[in-house]
PQR file of N, CA, C, O and H, with PARSE charges and radii, in Angstrom:
ATOM      1  N   MET A   1     147.804-214.293-161.761 -0.4000 1.5000
ATOM      2  CA  MET A   1     148.504-213.305-162.600 -0.0000 2.0000
ATOM      3  C   MET A   1     148.591-213.743-164.077  0.5500 1.7000
ATOM      4  O   MET A   1     148.504-212.909-164.978 -0.5500 1.4000
ATOM      5  N   LYS A   2     148.757-215.020-164.312 -0.4000 1.5000
ATOM      6  CA  LYS A   2     148.800-215.497-165.647 -0.0000 2.0000
ATOM      7  C   LYS A   2     147.626-215.184-166.462  0.5500 1.7000
ATOM      8  O   LYS A   2     147.735-214.771-167.616 -0.5500 1.4000
ATOM      9  H   LYS A   2     148.827-215.698-163.580  0.4000 1.0000
ATOM     10  N   LYS A   3     146.593-215.361-165.922 -0.4000 1.5000
ATOM     11  CA  LYS A   3     145.244-215.027-166.687 -0.0000 2.0000
ATOM     12  C   LYS A   3     145.122-213.637-166.951  0.5500 1.7000
ATOM     13  O   LYS A   3     144.568-213.278-167.990 -0.5500 1.4000
ATOM     14  H   LYS A   3     146.504-215.697-164.985  0.4000 1.0000
ATOM     15  N   LEU A   4     145.608-212.736-166.070 -0.4000 1.5000
ATOM     16  CA  LEU A   4     145.505-211.277-166.362 -0.0000 2.0000
ATOM     17  C   LEU A   4     146.459-210.796-167.448  0.5500 1.7000
ATOM     18  O   LEU A   4     146.134-209.939-168.269 -0.5500 1.4000
ATOM     19  H   LEU A   4     146.058-213.027-165.226  0.4000 1.0000
ATOM     20  N   VAL A   5     147.615-211.371-167.414 -0.4000 1.5000
ATOM     21  CA  VAL A   5     148.607-210.952-168.473 -0.0000 2.0000
ATOM     22  C   VAL A   5     148.151-211.465-169.813  0.5500 1.7000
ATOM     23  O   VAL A   5     148.327-210.830-170.853 -0.5500 1.4000
ATOM     24  H   VAL A   5     147.879-212.067-166.747  0.4000 1.0000
ATOM     25  N   GLU A   6     147.473-212.805-169.740 -0.4000 1.5000
ATOM     26  CA  GLU A   6     147.135-213.315-171.023 -0.0000 2.0000
ATOM     27  C   GLU A   6     145.988-212.425-171.687  0.5500 1.7000
ATOM     28  O   GLU A   6     145.976-212.150-172.886 -0.5500 1.4000
ATOM     29  H   GLU A   6     147.330-213.321-168.896  0.4000 1.0000
ATOM     30  N   VAL A   7     145.071-212.027-170.810 -0.4000 1.5000
ATOM     31  CA  VAL A   7     143.926-211.167-171.265 -0.0000 2.0000
ATOM     32  C   VAL A   7     144.413-209.829-171.865  0.5500 1.7000
ATOM     33  O   VAL A   7     143.921-209.407-172.911 -0.5500 1.4000
ATOM     34  H   VAL A   7     145.081-212.251-169.835  0.4000 1.0000
ATOM     35  N   ILE A   8     145.298-209.221-171.255 -0.4000 1.5000
ATOM     36  CA  ILE A   8     145.804-207.919-171.624 -0.0000 2.0000
ATOM     37  C   ILE A   8     146.541-208.144-172.978  0.5500 1.7000
ATOM     38  O   ILE A   8     146.332-207.390-173.928 -0.5500 1.4000
ATOM     39  H   ILE A   8     145.697-209.564-170.404  0.4000 1.0000
ATOM     40  N   ALA A   9     147.457-209.252-173.057 -0.4000 1.5000
ATOM     41  CA  ALA A   9     148.214-209.330-174.365 -0.0000 2.0000
ATOM     42  C   ALA A   9     147.438-209.755-175.558  0.5500 1.7000
ATOM     43  O   ALA A   9     147.757-209.377-176.685 -0.5500 1.4000
ATOM     44  H   ALA A   9     147.627-209.865-172.286  0.4000 1.0000
ATOM     45  N   ARG A  10     146.306-210.624-175.308 -0.4000 1.5000
ATOM     46  CA  ARG A  10     145.429-211.126-176.431 -0.0000 2.0000
ATOM     47  C   ARG A  10     144.732-209.907-176.980  0.5500 1.7000
ATOM     48  O   ARG A  10     144.414-209.873-178.169 -0.5500 1.4000
ATOM     49  H   ARG A  10     146.046-210.932-174.392  0.4000 1.0000
ATOM     50  N   ASN A  11     144.486-208.927-176.177 -0.4000 1.5000
ATOM     51  CA  ASN A  11     143.654-207.772-176.698 -0.0000 2.0000
ATOM     52  C   ASN A  11     144.642-206.775-177.468  0.5500 1.7000
ATOM     53  O   ASN A  11     144.187-205.913-178.220 -0.5500 1.4000
ATOM     54  H   ASN A  11     144.744-208.955-175.211  0.4000 1.0000
ATOM     55  N   LEU A  12     145.831-206.908-177.277 -0.4000 1.5000
ATOM     56  CA  LEU A  12     146.838-205.828-177.905 -0.0000 2.0000
ATOM     57  C   LEU A  12     147.347-206.404-179.253  0.5500 1.7000
ATOM     58  O   LEU A  12     147.735-205.614-180.114 -0.5500 1.4000
ATOM     59  H   LEU A  12     146.201-207.608-176.666  0.4000 1.0000
ATOM     60  N   VAL A  13     147.368-207.837-179.495 -0.4000 1.5000
ATOM     61  CA  VAL A  13     148.113-208.195-180.655 -0.0000 2.0000
ATOM     62  C   VAL A  13     147.155-208.574-181.725  0.5500 1.7000
ATOM     63  O   VAL A  13     145.944-208.620-181.508 -0.5500 1.4000
ATOM     64  H   VAL A  13     147.053-208.479-178.796  0.4000 1.0000
ATOM     65  N   GLU A  14     147.721-208.863-182.955 -0.4000 1.5000
ATOM     66  CA  GLU A  14     147.049-209.247-184.098 -0.0000 2.0000
ATOM     67  C   GLU A  14     146.785-210.806-184.245  0.5500 1.7000
ATOM     68  O   GLU A  14     145.861-211.262-184.918 -0.5500 1.4000
ATOM     69  H   GLU A  14     148.705-208.825-183.131  0.4000 1.0000
ATOM     70  N   HIS A  15     147.702-211.571-183.538 -0.4000 1.5000
ATOM     71  CA  HIS A  15     147.584-213.036-183.525 -0.0000 2.0000
ATOM     72  C   HIS A  15     147.486-213.425-182.027  0.5500 1.7000
ATOM     73  O   HIS A  15     148.454-213.743-181.337 -0.5500 1.4000
ATOM     74  H   HIS A  15     148.452-211.201-182.991  0.4000 1.0000
ATOM     75  N   PRO A  16     146.097-213.355-181.577 -0.5600 1.5000
ATOM     76  CA  PRO A  16     145.950-213.711-180.216  0.2800 2.0000
ATOM     77  C   PRO A  16     146.044-215.231-179.920  0.5500 1.7000
ATOM     78  O   PRO A  16     146.215-215.650-178.775 -0.5500 1.4000
ATOM     79  N   ASP A  17     145.927-216.020-180.983 -0.4000 1.5000
ATOM     80  CA  ASP A  17     146.070-217.434-180.698 -0.0000 2.0000
ATOM     81  C   ASP A  17     147.557-217.876-180.416  0.5500 1.7000
ATOM     82  O   ASP A  17     147.815-219.006-180.001 -0.5500 1.4000
ATOM     83  H   ASP A  17     145.788-215.679-181.913  0.4000 1.0000
ATOM     84  N   GLU A  18     148.492-216.950-180.656 -0.4000 1.5000
ATOM     85  CA  GLU A  18     149.895-217.331-180.524 -0.0000 2.0000
ATOM     86  C   GLU A  18     150.511-216.754-179.247  0.5500 1.7000
ATOM     87  O   GLU A  18     151.717-216.845-179.019 -0.5500 1.4000
ATOM     88  H   GLU A  18     148.282-216.033-180.993  0.4000 1.0000
ATOM     89  N   VAL A  19     149.638-216.154-178.417 -0.4000 1.5000
ATOM     90  CA  VAL A  19     150.048-215.678-177.119 -0.0000 2.0000
ATOM     91  C   VAL A  19     150.132-216.754-176.184  0.5500 1.7000
ATOM     92  O   VAL A  19     149.167-217.491-175.979 -0.5500 1.4000
ATOM     93  H   VAL A  19     148.658-216.080-178.602  0.4000 1.0000
ATOM     94  N   VAL A  20     151.380-216.904-175.526 -0.4000 1.5000
ATOM     95  CA  VAL A  20     151.683-218.030-174.595 -0.0000 2.0000
ATOM     96  C   VAL A  20     152.225-217.327-173.340  0.5500 1.7000
ATOM     97  O   VAL A  20     153.212-216.593-173.347 -0.5500 1.4000
ATOM     98  H   VAL A  20     152.163-216.305-175.692  0.4000 1.0000
ATOM     99  N   VAL A  21     151.447-217.639-172.210 -0.4000 1.5000
ATOM    100  CA  VAL A  21     151.826-217.108-170.914 -0.0000 2.0000
ATOM    101  C   VAL A  21     152.185-218.318-170.021  0.5500 1.7000
ATOM    102  O   VAL A  21     151.465-219.314-169.944 -0.5500 1.4000
ATOM    103  H   VAL A  21     150.645-218.236-172.204  0.4000 1.0000
ATOM    104  N   THR A  22     153.349-218.164-169.350 -0.4000 1.5000
ATOM    105  CA  THR A  22     153.844-219.233-168.429 -0.0000 2.0000
ATOM    106  C   THR A  22     154.087-218.611-167.126  0.5500 1.7000
ATOM    107  O   THR A  22     154.633-217.508-167.101 -0.5500 1.4000
ATOM    108  H   THR A  22     153.934-217.355-169.411  0.4000 1.0000
ATOM    109  N   GLU A  23     153.712-219.243-165.951 -0.4000 1.5000
ATOM    110  CA  GLU A  23     153.995-218.739-164.638 -0.0000 2.0000
ATOM    111  C   GLU A  23     154.826-219.817-163.962  0.5500 1.7000
ATOM    112  O   GLU A  23     154.491-221.002-163.951 -0.5500 1.4000
ATOM    113  H   GLU A  23     153.268-220.139-165.971  0.4000 1.0000
ATOM    114  N   THR A  24     155.979-219.316-163.371 -0.4000 1.5000
ATOM    115  CA  THR A  24     156.889-220.112-162.646 -0.0000 2.0000
ATOM    116  C   THR A  24     157.050-219.516-161.200  0.5500 1.7000
ATOM    117  O   THR A  24     157.392-218.346-161.029 -0.5500 1.4000
ATOM    118  H   THR A  24     156.251-218.354-163.380  0.4000 1.0000
ATOM    119  N   GLU A  25     156.794-220.348-160.213 -0.4000 1.5000
ATOM    120  CA  GLU A  25     156.864-219.947-158.865 -0.0000 2.0000
ATOM    121  C   GLU A  25     158.210-220.160-158.301  0.5500 1.7000
ATOM    122  O   GLU A  25     158.602-221.322-158.419 -0.5500 1.4000
ATOM    123  H   GLU A  25     156.516-221.298-160.352  0.4000 1.0000
ATOM    124  N   LYS A  26     159.052-219.313-157.699 -0.4000 1.5000
ATOM    125  CA  LYS A  26     160.208-219.447-157.110 -0.0000 2.0000
ATOM    126  C   LYS A  26     160.164-219.144-155.568  0.5500 1.7000
ATOM    127  O   LYS A  26     159.095-218.794-155.068 -0.5500 1.4000
ATOM    128  H   LYS A  26     158.734-218.369-157.604  0.4000 1.0000
ATOM    129  N   GLU A  27     161.185-219.258-154.879 -0.4000 1.5000
ATOM    130  CA  GLU A  27     161.180-219.064-153.447 -0.0000 2.0000
ATOM    131  C   GLU A  27     160.713-217.649-153.091  0.5500 1.7000
ATOM    132  O   GLU A  27     159.898-217.575-152.171 -0.5500 1.4000
ATOM    133  H   GLU A  27     162.054-219.543-155.285  0.4000 1.0000
ATOM    134  N   ASP A  28     161.070-216.627-153.625 -0.4000 1.5000
ATOM    135  CA  ASP A  28     160.711-215.297-153.274 -0.0000 2.0000
ATOM    136  C   ASP A  28     159.917-214.538-154.229  0.5500 1.7000
ATOM    137  O   ASP A  28     159.501-213.434-153.879 -0.5500 1.4000
ATOM    138  H   ASP A  28     161.732-216.688-154.372  0.4000 1.0000
ATOM    139  N   CYS A  29     159.643-215.005-155.437 -0.4000 1.5000
ATOM    140  CA  CYS A  29     159.032-214.369-156.429 -0.0000 2.0000
ATOM    141  C   CYS A  29     158.306-215.170-157.408  0.5500 1.7000
ATOM    142  O   CYS A  29     158.651-216.344-157.543 -0.5500 1.4000
ATOM    143  H   CYS A  29     159.981-215.902-155.722  0.4000 1.0000
ATOM    144  N   ILE A  30     157.234-214.646-158.193 -0.4000 1.5000
ATOM    145  CA  ILE A  30     156.555-215.394-159.221 -0.0000 2.0000
ATOM    146  C   ILE A  30     157.011-214.668-160.512  0.5500 1.7000
ATOM    147  O   ILE A  30     157.016-213.439-160.586 -0.5500 1.4000
ATOM    148  H   ILE A  30     156.954-213.693-158.083  0.4000 1.0000
ATOM    149  N   VAL A  31     157.427-215.552-161.619 -0.4000 1.5000
ATOM    150  CA  VAL A  31     157.928-214.975-162.871 -0.0000 2.0000
ATOM    151  C   VAL A  31     156.815-215.369-163.877  0.5500 1.7000
ATOM    152  O   VAL A  31     156.435-216.530-164.026 -0.5500 1.4000
ATOM    153  H   VAL A  31     157.422-216.551-161.560  0.4000 1.0000
ATOM    154  N   VAL A  32     156.340-214.332-164.534 -0.4000 1.5000
ATOM    155  CA  VAL A  32     155.302-214.602-165.463 -0.0000 2.0000
ATOM    156  C   VAL A  32     155.989-214.258-166.812  0.5500 1.7000
ATOM    157  O   VAL A  32     156.419-213.121-167.004 -0.5500 1.4000
ATOM    158  H   VAL A  32     156.649-213.389-164.412  0.4000 1.0000
ATOM    159  N   GLU A  33     156.088-215.184-167.696 -0.4000 1.5000
ATOM    160  CA  GLU A  33     156.712-214.970-169.027 -0.0000 2.0000
ATOM    161  C   GLU A  33     155.636-214.888-170.102  0.5500 1.7000
ATOM    162  O   GLU A  33     154.725-215.714-170.144 -0.5500 1.4000
ATOM    163  H   GLU A  33     155.738-216.107-167.540  0.4000 1.0000
ATOM    164  N   LEU A  34     155.740-213.949-170.915 -0.4000 1.5000
ATOM    165  CA  LEU A  34     154.906-213.611-172.015 -0.0000 2.0000
ATOM    166  C   LEU A  34     155.580-213.829-173.317  0.5500 1.7000
ATOM    167  O   LEU A  34     156.570-213.140-173.563 -0.5500 1.4000
ATOM    168  H   LEU A  34     156.480-213.278-170.880  0.4000 1.0000
ATOM    169  N   LYS A  35     155.124-214.794-174.272 -0.4000 1.5000
ATOM    170  CA  LYS A  35     155.647-214.906-175.616 -0.0000 2.0000
ATOM    171  C   LYS A  35     154.617-214.596-176.660  0.5500 1.7000
ATOM    172  O   LYS A  35     153.549-215.206-176.640 -0.5500 1.4000
ATOM    173  H   LYS A  35     154.319-215.353-174.072  0.4000 1.0000
ATOM    174  N   VAL A  36     154.847-213.758-177.502 -0.4000 1.5000
ATOM    175  CA  VAL A  36     154.014-213.557-178.721 -0.0000 2.0000
ATOM    176  C   VAL A  36     154.585-213.770-179.970  0.5500 1.7000
ATOM    177  O   VAL A  36     155.787-214.035-179.998 -0.5500 1.4000
ATOM    178  H   VAL A  36     155.715-213.262-177.518  0.4000 1.0000
ATOM    179  N   ASN A  37     153.858-213.696-181.176 -0.4000 1.5000
ATOM    180  CA  ASN A  37     154.539-213.704-182.382 -0.0000 2.0000
ATOM    181  C   ASN A  37     155.335-212.502-182.577  0.5500 1.7000
ATOM    182  O   ASN A  37     154.971-211.385-182.208 -0.5500 1.4000
ATOM    183  H   ASN A  37     152.882-213.481-181.154  0.4000 1.0000
ATOM    184  N   PRO A  38     156.508-212.778-183.208 -0.5600 1.5000
ATOM    185  CA  PRO A  38     157.670-211.773-183.374  0.2800 2.0000
ATOM    186  C   PRO A  38     157.041-210.440-184.193  0.5500 1.7000
ATOM    187  O   PRO A  38     157.639-209.371-184.072 -0.5500 1.4000
ATOM    188  N   SER A  39     155.983-210.505-184.920 -0.4000 1.5000
ATOM    189  CA  SER A  39     155.452-209.383-185.519 -0.0000 2.0000
ATOM    190  C   SER A  39     154.623-208.541-184.639  0.5500 1.7000
ATOM    191  O   SER A  39     154.284-207.415-185.003 -0.5500 1.4000
ATOM    192  H   SER A  39     155.497-211.374-185.018  0.4000 1.0000
ATOM    193  N   ASP A  40     154.277-209.034-183.490 -0.4000 1.5000
ATOM    194  CA  ASP A  40     153.433-208.445-182.449 -0.0000 2.0000
ATOM    195  C   ASP A  40     154.313-207.740-181.323  0.5500 1.7000
ATOM    196  O   ASP A  40     153.836-206.957-180.501 -0.5500 1.4000
ATOM    197  H   ASP A  40     154.553-209.949-183.194  0.4000 1.0000
ATOM    198  N   MET A  41     155.548-208.079-181.378 -0.4000 1.5000
ATOM    199  CA  MET A  41     156.446-207.630-180.231 -0.0000 2.0000
ATOM    200  C   MET A  41     156.329-206.002-180.000  0.5500 1.7000
ATOM    201  O   MET A  41     156.359-205.503-178.875 -0.5500 1.4000
ATOM    202  H   MET A  41     155.935-208.715-182.046  0.4000 1.0000
ATOM    203  N   GLY A  42     156.198-205.278-181.159 -0.4000 1.5000
ATOM    204  CA  GLY A  42     156.220-203.932-181.031 -0.0000 2.0000
ATOM    205  C   GLY A  42     154.938-203.416-180.299  0.5500 1.7000
ATOM    206  O   GLY A  42     154.951-202.449-179.538 -0.5500 1.4000
ATOM    207  H   GLY A  42     156.174-205.683-182.072  0.4000 1.0000
ATOM    208  N   LYS A  43     153.784-204.185-180.615 -0.4000 1.5000
ATOM    209  CA  LYS A  43     152.587-203.706-179.941 -0.0000 2.0000
ATOM    210  C   LYS A  43     152.511-203.997-178.507  0.5500 1.7000
ATOM    211  O   LYS A  43     151.782-203.330-177.774 -0.5500 1.4000
ATOM    212  H   LYS A  43     153.772-204.971-181.234  0.4000 1.0000
ATOM    213  N   VAL A  44     153.340-205.108-178.010 -0.4000 1.5000
ATOM    214  CA  VAL A  44     153.337-205.475-176.762 -0.0000 2.0000
ATOM    215  C   VAL A  44     154.253-204.522-175.901  0.5500 1.7000
ATOM    216  O   VAL A  44     153.901-204.125-174.790 -0.5500 1.4000
ATOM    217  H   VAL A  44     153.932-205.650-178.605  0.4000 1.0000
ATOM    218  N   ILE A  45     155.429-204.189-176.478 -0.4000 1.5000
ATOM    219  CA  ILE A  45     156.323-203.356-175.769 -0.0000 2.0000
ATOM    220  C   ILE A  45     155.926-201.877-175.955  0.5500 1.7000
ATOM    221  O   ILE A  45     156.095-201.108-175.009 -0.5500 1.4000
ATOM    222  H   ILE A  45     155.715-204.512-177.380  0.4000 1.0000
ATOM    223  N   GLY A  46     155.427-201.448-177.075 -0.4000 1.5000
ATOM    224  CA  GLY A  46     155.119-200.038-177.189 -0.0000 2.0000
ATOM    225  C   GLY A  46     156.298-199.171-177.302  0.5500 1.7000
ATOM    226  O   GLY A  46     157.434-199.564-177.035 -0.5500 1.4000
ATOM    227  H   GLY A  46     155.289-202.072-177.844  0.4000 1.0000
ATOM    228  N   ARG A  47     155.985-197.878-177.738 -0.4000 1.5000
ATOM    229  CA  ARG A  47     156.908-196.899-177.860 -0.0000 2.0000
ATOM    230  C   ARG A  47     157.679-196.690-176.485  0.5500 1.7000
ATOM    231  O   ARG A  47     157.099-196.497-175.417 -0.5500 1.4000
ATOM    232  H   ARG A  47     155.062-197.559-177.954  0.4000 1.0000
ATOM    233  N   GLN A  48     159.067-196.753-176.645 -0.4000 1.5000
ATOM    234  CA  GLN A  48     159.835-196.522-175.433 -0.0000 2.0000
ATOM    235  C   GLN A  48     159.482-197.375-174.305  0.5500 1.7000
ATOM    236  O   GLN A  48     159.774-197.044-173.156 -0.5500 1.4000
ATOM    237  H   GLN A  48     159.539-196.910-177.513  0.4000 1.0000
ATOM    238  N   GLY A  49     158.824-198.534-174.596 -0.4000 1.5000
ATOM    239  CA  GLY A  49     158.477-199.545-173.492 -0.0000 2.0000
ATOM    240  C   GLY A  49     157.241-199.175-172.652  0.5500 1.7000
ATOM    241  O   GLY A  49     157.045-199.718-171.564 -0.5500 1.4000
ATOM    242  H   GLY A  49     158.586-198.804-175.529  0.4000 1.0000
ATOM    243  N   ARG A  50     156.467-198.316-173.123 -0.4000 1.5000
ATOM    244  CA  ARG A  50     155.302-197.747-172.334 -0.0000 2.0000
ATOM    245  C   ARG A  50     154.293-198.729-172.115  0.5500 1.7000
ATOM    246  O   ARG A  50     153.737-198.732-171.017 -0.5500 1.4000
ATOM    247  H   ARG A  50     156.626-197.875-174.006  0.4000 1.0000
ATOM    248  N   ILE A  51     153.930-199.655-173.075 -0.4000 1.5000
ATOM    249  CA  ILE A  51     152.968-200.640-172.905 -0.0000 2.0000
ATOM    250  C   ILE A  51     153.354-201.749-171.950  0.5500 1.7000
ATOM    251  O   ILE A  51     152.577-202.186-171.101 -0.5500 1.4000
ATOM    252  H   ILE A  51     154.381-199.652-173.967  0.4000 1.0000
ATOM    253  N   ALA A  52     154.615-202.190-172.132 -0.4000 1.5000
ATOM    254  CA  ALA A  52     155.274-203.106-171.139 -0.0000 2.0000
ATOM    255  C   ALA A  52     155.249-202.598-169.878  0.5500 1.7000
ATOM    256  O   ALA A  52     154.910-203.342-168.957 -0.5500 1.4000
ATOM    257  H   ALA A  52     155.246-201.834-172.822  0.4000 1.0000
ATOM    258  N   LYS A  53     155.576-201.352-169.648 -0.4000 1.5000
ATOM    259  CA  LYS A  53     155.613-200.803-168.302 -0.0000 2.0000
ATOM    260  C   LYS A  53     154.228-200.775-167.769  0.5500 1.7000
ATOM    261  O   LYS A  53     154.028-201.011-166.578 -0.5500 1.4000
ATOM    262  H   LYS A  53     155.852-200.748-170.396  0.4000 1.0000
ATOM    263  N   ALA A  54     153.216-200.484-168.628 -0.4000 1.5000
ATOM    264  CA  ALA A  54     151.881-200.353-168.100 -0.0000 2.0000
ATOM    265  C   ALA A  54     151.263-201.753-167.574  0.5500 1.7000
ATOM    266  O   ALA A  54     150.467-201.845-166.639 -0.5500 1.4000
ATOM    267  H   ALA A  54     153.378-200.292-169.595  0.4000 1.0000
ATOM    268  N   ILE A  55     151.776-202.833-168.349 -0.4000 1.5000
ATOM    269  CA  ILE A  55     151.412-204.214-168.073 -0.0000 2.0000
ATOM    270  C   ILE A  55     152.014-204.520-166.699  0.5500 1.7000
ATOM    271  O   ILE A  55     151.336-205.061-165.826 -0.5500 1.4000
ATOM    272  H   ILE A  55     152.422-202.758-169.108  0.4000 1.0000
ATOM    273  N   ARG A  56     153.191-204.201-166.527 -0.4000 1.5000
ATOM    274  CA  ARG A  56     153.924-204.471-165.265 -0.0000 2.0000
ATOM    275  C   ARG A  56     153.179-203.619-164.089  0.5500 1.7000
ATOM    276  O   ARG A  56     152.944-204.152-163.004 -0.5500 1.4000
ATOM    277  H   ARG A  56     153.742-203.762-167.237  0.4000 1.0000
ATOM    278  N   THR A  57     152.897-202.553-164.304 -0.4000 1.5000
ATOM    279  CA  THR A  57     152.184-201.714-163.362 -0.0000 2.0000
ATOM    280  C   THR A  57     150.883-202.332-162.839  0.5500 1.7000
ATOM    281  O   THR A  57     150.627-202.388-161.636 -0.5500 1.4000
ATOM    282  H   THR A  57     153.088-202.120-165.185  0.4000 1.0000
ATOM    283  N   VAL A  58     150.042-202.812-163.844 -0.4000 1.5000
ATOM    284  CA  VAL A  58     148.802-203.517-163.581 -0.0000 2.0000
ATOM    285  C   VAL A  58     149.030-204.639-162.790  0.5500 1.7000
ATOM    286  O   VAL A  58     148.359-204.810-161.772 -0.5500 1.4000
ATOM    287  H   VAL A  58     150.251-202.767-164.821  0.4000 1.0000
ATOM    288  N   VAL A  59     149.968-205.491-163.160 -0.4000 1.5000
ATOM    289  CA  VAL A  59     150.276-206.776-162.515 -0.0000 2.0000
ATOM    290  C   VAL A  59     150.798-206.509-161.138  0.5500 1.7000
ATOM    291  O   VAL A  59     150.524-207.293-160.229 -0.5500 1.4000
ATOM    292  H   VAL A  59     150.514-205.351-163.986  0.4000 1.0000
ATOM    293  N   LYS A  60     151.543-205.435-160.928 -0.4000 1.5000
ATOM    294  CA  LYS A  60     152.065-205.177-159.617 -0.0000 2.0000
ATOM    295  C   LYS A  60     150.899-204.702-158.685  0.5500 1.7000
ATOM    296  O   LYS A  60     150.874-205.090-157.517 -0.5500 1.4000
ATOM    297  H   LYS A  60     151.765-204.798-161.666  0.4000 1.0000
ATOM    298  N   ALA A  61     149.964-203.898-159.166 -0.4000 1.5000
ATOM    299  CA  ALA A  61     148.720-203.427-158.525 -0.0000 2.0000
ATOM    300  C   ALA A  61     147.888-204.631-158.167  0.5500 1.7000
ATOM    301  O   ALA A  61     147.440-204.714-157.024 -0.5500 1.4000
ATOM    302  H   ALA A  61     149.985-203.583-160.115  0.4000 1.0000
ATOM    303  N   ALA A  62     147.657-205.544-159.035 -0.4000 1.5000
ATOM    304  CA  ALA A  62     146.919-206.720-158.613 -0.0000 2.0000
ATOM    305  C   ALA A  62     147.564-207.775-157.713  0.5500 1.7000
ATOM    306  O   ALA A  62     146.885-208.635-157.153 -0.5500 1.4000
ATOM    307  H   ALA A  62     148.021-205.476-159.964  0.4000 1.0000
ATOM    308  N   SER A  63     148.841-207.692-157.591 -0.4000 1.5000
ATOM    309  CA  SER A  63     149.529-208.692-156.768 -0.0000 2.0000
ATOM    310  C   SER A  63     149.876-207.893-155.438  0.5500 1.7000
ATOM    311  O   SER A  63     150.667-208.443-154.673 -0.5500 1.4000
ATOM    312  H   SER A  63     149.393-206.992-158.046  0.4000 1.0000
ATOM    313  N   ALA A  64     149.421-206.790-155.125 -0.4000 1.5000
ATOM    314  CA  ALA A  64     149.941-206.034-153.915 -0.0000 2.0000
ATOM    315  C   ALA A  64     149.673-206.733-152.585  0.5500 1.7000
ATOM    316  O   ALA A  64     150.415-206.547-151.620 -0.5500 1.4000
ATOM    317  H   ALA A  64     148.778-206.343-155.746  0.4000 1.0000
ATOM    318  N   LYS A  65     148.607-207.540-152.536 -0.4000 1.5000
ATOM    319  CA  LYS A  65     148.375-208.223-151.321 -0.0000 2.0000
ATOM    320  C   LYS A  65     149.161-209.453-151.132  0.5500 1.7000
ATOM    321  O   LYS A  65     149.296-209.997-150.036 -0.5500 1.4000
ATOM    322  H   LYS A  65     148.004-207.691-153.320  0.4000 1.0000
ATOM    323  N   SER A  66     149.730-209.920-152.350 -0.4000 1.5000
ATOM    324  CA  SER A  66     150.523-211.200-152.272 -0.0000 2.0000
ATOM    325  C   SER A  66     151.953-211.010-151.641  0.5500 1.7000
ATOM    326  O   SER A  66     152.684-210.061-151.926 -0.5500 1.4000
ATOM    327  H   SER A  66     149.620-209.478-153.240  0.4000 1.0000
ATOM    328  N   PRO A  67     152.263-211.972-150.789 -0.5600 1.5000
ATOM    329  CA  PRO A  67     153.652-211.823-150.182  0.2800 2.0000
ATOM    330  C   PRO A  67     154.721-211.920-151.127  0.5500 1.7000
ATOM    331  O   PRO A  67     155.805-211.404-150.856 -0.5500 1.4000
ATOM    332  N   LYS A  68     154.533-212.542-152.238 -0.4000 1.5000
ATOM    333  CA  LYS A  68     155.731-212.646-153.201 -0.0000 2.0000
ATOM    334  C   LYS A  68     155.597-211.436-154.293  0.5500 1.7000
ATOM    335  O   LYS A  68     154.541-210.881-154.598 -0.5500 1.4000
ATOM    336  H   LYS A  68     153.652-212.962-152.458  0.4000 1.0000
ATOM    337  N   LYS A  69     156.874-211.151-154.805 -0.4000 1.5000
ATOM    338  CA  LYS A  69     157.017-210.169-155.838 -0.0000 2.0000
ATOM    339  C   LYS A  69     156.646-210.925-157.173  0.5500 1.7000
ATOM    340  O   LYS A  69     156.929-212.101-157.400 -0.5500 1.4000
ATOM    341  H   LYS A  69     157.731-211.601-154.557  0.4000 1.0000
ATOM    342  N   VAL A  70     155.962-210.063-158.032 -0.4000 1.5000
ATOM    343  CA  VAL A  70     155.659-210.689-159.412 -0.0000 2.0000
ATOM    344  C   VAL A  70     156.347-210.050-160.420  0.5500 1.7000
ATOM    345  O   VAL A  70     156.222-208.829-160.511 -0.5500 1.4000
ATOM    346  H   VAL A  70     155.732-209.108-157.848  0.4000 1.0000
ATOM    347  N   ILE A  71     157.164-210.743-161.318 -0.4000 1.5000
ATOM    348  CA  ILE A  71     157.986-210.257-162.327 -0.0000 2.0000
ATOM    349  C   ILE A  71     157.358-210.674-163.694  0.5500 1.7000
ATOM    350  O   ILE A  71     156.958-211.819-163.905 -0.5500 1.4000
ATOM    351  H   ILE A  71     157.265-211.735-161.244  0.4000 1.0000
ATOM    352  N   VAL A  72     157.303-209.697-164.575 -0.4000 1.5000
ATOM    353  CA  VAL A  72     156.718-209.945-165.888 -0.0000 2.0000
ATOM    354  C   VAL A  72     157.880-209.930-166.973  0.5500 1.7000
ATOM    355  O   VAL A  72     158.470-208.875-167.208 -0.5500 1.4000
ATOM    356  H   VAL A  72     157.628-208.767-164.404  0.4000 1.0000
ATOM    357  N   ASP A  73     158.177-211.017-167.579 -0.4000 1.5000
ATOM    358  CA  ASP A  73     159.151-211.090-168.662 -0.0000 2.0000
ATOM    359  C   ASP A  73     158.487-211.176-169.891  0.5500 1.7000
ATOM    360  O   ASP A  73     157.549-211.954-170.063 -0.5500 1.4000
ATOM    361  H   ASP A  73     157.697-211.874-167.388  0.4000 1.0000
ATOM    362  N   ILE A  74     158.980-210.311-170.887 -0.4000 1.5000
ATOM    363  CA  ILE A  74     158.423-210.473-172.319 -0.0000 2.0000
ATOM    364  C   ILE A  74     159.480-211.093-173.199  0.5500 1.7000
ATOM    365  O   ILE A  74     160.564-210.528-173.341 -0.5500 1.4000
ATOM    366  H   ILE A  74     159.743-209.679-170.747  0.4000 1.0000
ATOM    367  N   MET A  75     159.221-212.148-173.749 -0.4000 1.5000
ATOM    368  CA  MET A  75     160.096-212.898-174.444 -0.0000 2.0000
ATOM    369  C   MET A  75     159.909-212.600-176.002  0.5500 1.7000
ATOM    370  O   MET A  75     160.611-213.180-176.831 -0.5500 1.4000
ATOM    371  H   MET A  75     158.340-212.607-173.634  0.4000 1.0000
TER
END
């Protein structure tokens, strides 16, 4: 999931070299944290959170067969 979020985010932002994605596995879920340049936050979140919601939807669909829930946090 880390690679998927990284590819999506790098294609959205103006500073792709500053995209940092970390994946933390817990007992019942996997947390994917996305950090971008502060000037790119609007592009990753989108109007009324539409882009962020779309990223979460794609990750949820990609992890459908996984037994653990995947959570995407945008920092």
